[in-house]
LUMMI-147437 format. One line per 10 residues: number of its first residue (from 1); for each residue x, y, z of C-alpha. Coordinates in steps of 0.1 Angstrom, whole numbers. Each point is the difference from the previous one (the first is absolute). Layout:
NUM> X Y Z ~ ...
***
This chain:
1> -79 -179 -14 ~ -9 36 9 ~ 18 26 -19 ~ 4 27 -25 ~ 2 0 -39 ~ 37 1 7 ~ 3 -38 3 ~ -37 -15 -4 ~ 3 -5 -37 ~ -17 -27 -21
11> 33 -16 -14 ~ 13 -4 36 ~ -31 -17 12 ~ -4 -24 -27 ~ 37 -10 1 ~ 0 -4 37 ~ -31 -20 -2 ~ 15 -24 -26 ~ 34 -3 18 ~ -14 -5 36
21> -31 -21 -6 ~ -25 20 20 ~ -24 28 -4 ~ 8 35 6 ~ -23 29 4 ~ 12 36 -5 ~ -17 30 17 ~ 13 31 -15 ~ -7 36 15 ~ 16 33 0
31> 31 10 23 ~ -22 15 28 ~ -27 -26 0 ~ 23 -29 -2 ~ 21 12 31 ~ -33 6 18 ~ -15 -35 -7 ~ 33 -18 8 ~ 3 17 32 ~ -36 -4 13
41> -11 -33 -19 ~ 29 -23 1 ~ -27 -30 0 ~ -9 8 -31 ~ 34 -8 -19 ~ 28 -24 3 ~ 29 19 -17 ~ 1 40 -2 ~ 21 16 -27 ~ 8 35 5
51> 31 22 10 ~ 24 2 30 ~ -13 36 7 ~ -36 -15 7 ~ 15 -22 26 ~ -1 28 27 ~ -38 -3 -2 ~ -5 -38 -9 ~ 24 -14 24 ~ -7 22 26
61> -38 -14 3 ~ 14 -33 3 ~ -14 -11 -34 ~ 30 -19 -10 ~ 22 -28 13 ~ 40 -4 -6 ~ 15 -18 -29 ~ 27 -27 7 ~ 29 11 -20 ~ 12 -38 -1
71> -32 -6 -20 ~ 9 24 -27 ~ 21 -19 -26 ~ 13 31 -19 ~ 7 21 31 ~ 37 0 -7 ~ -4 15 -34 ~ -22 29 11 ~ 20 33 -9 ~ 18 22 25
81> -23 29 -8 ~ -25 -14 24 ~ 22 -18 26 ~ 24 27 2 ~ -19 29 -11 ~ 22 6 -33 ~ 13 -17 -30 ~ 35 2 14 ~ 17 14 31 ~ 7 32 -16
91> -36 6 -16 ~ -24 27 17 ~ -25 -15 22 ~ -26 23 -4 ~ -23 17 27 ~ -30 -14 14 ~ -13 -37 2 ~ 31 -18 -17 ~ -14 -38 1 ~ 28 -10 21
101> -13 20 29 ~ -31 -19 0 ~ 14 -34 -13 ~ 9 -20 32 ~ -21 -10 29 ~ 20 10 33 ~ -8 -11 36 ~ -33 10 11 ~ -14 0 -35 ~ 13 34 -13
111> 12 4 -33 ~ 38 13 -8 ~ 30 -8 -19 ~ 19 -23 22 ~ 0 -35 -16 ~ -20 -24 17 ~ -17 -35 -9 ~ -33 16 -11 ~ -10 27 -24 ~ -32 19 -2
121> -4 1 -37 ~ 17 -20 -27 ~ 16 28 -24 ~ -11 -5 -38 ~ -8 28 -21 ~ 14 35 2 ~ 8 31 -23 ~ 14 35 0 ~ -29 24 -7 ~ -2 36 -14
131> -23 20 -19 ~ -11 1 -40 ~ 1 34 -18 ~ -9 14 -35 ~ 31 8 -21 ~ -18 24 -17 ~ -4 23 31 ~ 33 -7 16 ~ 23 -12 -28 ~ 17 -33 -7
141> 36 -13 -2 ~ 30 6 22 ~ -9 37 5 ~ -34 -7 15 ~ 16 -10 35 ~ -34 -13 17 ~ -5 13 35 ~ -25 -10 26 ~ -7 38 2 ~ -18 -2 -34
151> -30 -15 19 ~ -4 36 14 ~ 13 17 -31 ~ -21 29 -16 ~ 4 -12 -33 ~ -23 -28 7 ~ -25 20 20 ~ -33 -16 0 ~ 13 -33 -16 ~ 16 -15 30
161> -13 -32 20 ~ 14 -19 28 ~ -5 -38 10 ~ -26 1 31 ~ 18 -20 26 ~ 13 17 30 ~ 34 -22 3 ~ 7 5 -37 ~ -14 32 -17 ~ 6 18 32
171> 36 -6 -6 ~ -1 9 -39 ~ -16 36 15 ~ 28 2 24 ~ 30 -7 -25 ~ -17 26 -22 ~ -1 25 28 ~ 38 -5 10 ~ 11 0 -37 ~ -18 30 -9
181> 12 18 31 ~ -30 7 18 ~ 7 -19 27 ~ 25 -19 17 ~ -2 -30 26 ~ 23 -12 29 ~ -9 -36 -11 ~ -22 -3 -30 ~ -9 -37 10 ~ -11 9 36
191> -15 36 -1 ~ -11 17 32 ~ -37 15 2 ~ 15 33 -8 ~ 14 -12 -30 ~ -30 -19 -13 ~ -21 30 6 ~ 25 21 -19 ~ -2 -22 -30 ~ -39 -4 1
201> -3 40 4 ~ 24 0 -31 ~ -23 -25 -19 ~ -30 16 9 ~ 12 33 -14 ~ 9 -16 -32 ~ -34 -16 -1 ~ -17 33 5 ~ 19 14 -29 ~ -9 -27 -23
211> 30 -22 -2 ~ -18 -35 4 ~ -23 -16 -22 ~ -5 -31 19 ~ 12 -31 17 ~ 0 -37 -7 ~ 3 -33 18 ~ 6 -24 -28 ~ 19 -4 -32 ~ -29 0 -23
221> -11 36 15 ~ 36 10 -4 ~ 0 -8 -36 ~ -37 14 -8 ~ 14 35 14 ~ 29 -5 -24 ~ -19 -8 -31 ~ -25 26 6 ~ 24 26 0 ~ -7 10 36
231> 33 -2 14 ~ 32 15 -10 ~ 21 -16 29 ~ -12 -26 25 ~ 12 -27 25 ~ 1 -32 -21 ~ 5 -36 4 ~ 22 -20 -23 ~ -28 -22 -16 ~ -21 31 -9
241> 26 11 -27 ~ -8 -33 -19 ~ -36 8 2 ~ 3 34 -20 ~ -9 -2 -36 ~ -3 36 -16 ~ 20 16 27 ~ 27 -26 1 ~ 22 21 -22 ~ 3 31 20
251> -8 -9 36 ~ 33 -10 15 ~ 12 -20 30 ~ 20 22 22 ~ 35 -8 14 ~ 2 30 25 ~ 33 16 8 ~ -9 -1 37 ~ -4 -36 -2 ~ -31 -27 3
261> -26 -8 26 ~ 2 -38 4 ~ -25 -27 14 ~ 5 -37 8 ~ -29 -24 -1 ~ -4 -34 15 ~ -21 -28 12 ~ -13 -7 36 ~ -16 -29 18 ~ -34 8 19
271> 2 -8 37 ~ -26 -27 -3 ~ 17 -24 -23 ~ 11 -33 14 ~ 5 -36 -11 ~ -6 -9 -35 ~ -13 34 -10 ~ 34 13 14 ~ 21 -23 -21 ~ -20 10 -32
281> 6 37 9 ~ 39 -5 2 ~ -1 -21 -31 ~ -16 32 -16 ~ 28 24 14 ~ 27 -25 -13 ~ -18 -2 -36 ~ 2 39 -2 ~ 36 -1 0 ~ 5 -28 -22
291> 3 23 -31 ~ -32 2 -21 ~ -17 26 23 ~ 31 21 1 ~ 0 -1 -40 ~ -36 12 -1 ~ 9 27 25 ~ 29 11 -23 ~ -24 4 -29 ~ -19 27 18
301> 32 17 10 ~ 5 -14 35 ~ 31 -19 14 ~ -1 -32 21 ~ 21 -4 32 ~ 19 -31 -14 ~ 4 12 -40 ~ 24 -31 -8 ~ -33 -25 -1 ~ -21 26 -19
311> 29 1 -26 ~ -9 -35 -10 ~ -34 9 -8 ~ 6 32 -21 ~ 15 3 -35 ~ 37 13 -3 ~ -18 33 -17 ~ -22 2 31 ~ 27 -5 23 ~ 22 28 -17
321> -26 25 -2 ~ -18 -3 35 ~ 31 -8 21 ~ 30 12 -20 ~ -14 31 -12 ~ 9 -10 -35 ~ -22 13 -32 ~ -29 -23 -7 ~ 15 -24 -29 ~ -36 -4 -10
331> -38 6 11 ~ -6 -13 35 ~ -32 -14 14 ~ -14 8 34 ~ -18 -26 24 ~ -31 -2 -24 ~ 21 -4 -32 ~ -6 35 -12 ~ 30 20 -12 ~ 12 24 27
341> 33 6 -12 ~ 8 10 -35 ~ 31 -9 -16 ~ 31 25 5 ~ -14 13 32 ~ 23 2 30 ~ -16 1 37 ~ 6 31 18 ~ 26 -1 29 ~ 20 -28 -18
351> 11 -32 15 ~ -17 -14 32 ~ 32 6 22 ~ 0 36 -12 ~ -35 6 10 ~ 4 -18 32 ~ 28 19 10 ~ -21 35 -2 ~ -26 -7 24 ~ -7 31 19
361> -30 -13 21 ~ -24 -30 4 ~ -36 1 3 ~ -4 7 35 ~ -24 -2 31 ~ 13 27 21 ~ -4 4 39 ~ -26 27 -7 ~ -17 -19 -27 ~ -34 2 14
371> 6 39 0 ~ 13 -1 -38 ~ -28 -24 -9 ~ -28 20 10 ~ 15 34 -14 ~ 7 -18 -33 ~ -35 -13 0 ~ -14 34 3 ~ 23 12 -27 ~ -10 -27 -23
381> -38 6 5 ~ 4 36 -6 ~ 19 -9 -34 ~ -26 -25 -9 ~ -30 22 10 ~ 14 32 -15 ~ -5 21 31 ~ 13 35 -9 ~ 9 8 38
***
């Protein structure tokens, strides 16, 4: 299995090995390296676990093979968020790479939203991401009204960090630029070269003025920045909050007034699989939706595409907190057994359906992705190296 820290967790591997009866190896990489290896070295893995927005590159390179829907036992229970683009027909769809746009394989091998007998990626784990902020700087409670604009806020000058991934952190910055009134995009999910240039010019100006203290690629790096007191606001992923110790009481998960940036992960099959190896891969895909893995994902703040099965593996208190948005009735543990949610806590954004209705953009590979990625890389290197001009 080739993937990232989102899904390649020891409890998942151990339980899958026990349930399926064959060995499973995990190769865990950061987002950019995982995407690159998936596209360029498909002989080196059997199952690829990442996100739908990565398919623009990995599928384009011919590294994957179609997944037969008829061989996926839980297909009918997968939620409408991925099949239709929203949790209901009235919910907003969000800009950018909504998974439904790349779900079904069309005639000619293209990816699209028209249902067919094959999909490109089995929908599994997903979430609505935002940012974390220091309540001592921005305030707390109902009056705080967190905004993406805080990622460019002068109150946090010198203590702002972004996630280094051009299909993720780039859009955190874009949402911040719009929310702060600095820029406006015709379609934030598919910017023109001029719009990308304007955003990068803004970020470069803010960098020279000393707004940014760093970038990160993994949750441990993000947690370290918070614990060291280096950041007052930064891009954040849900599991990072459970890693905080000294800063956990004042560094808060935001429910942005503008809405969330969402992502949807899944699992795909390498093109080389056939025969018994292909059968084993399908067993693994079906196992992922059998409930246990979905419960593990919930304990780090993520959702699964067929939550009804995961509920069987979660306690009533866990389900109430993670999915229903209720206060934690007791301390709740994460995947490794450590307490990540103190009793009495309530998840930012409320119940799953409320969060899912407020998606404004999905992690996205735009038409001008190559241009944006190169510009983003230059910006990140300057932030990291502390270049003054």
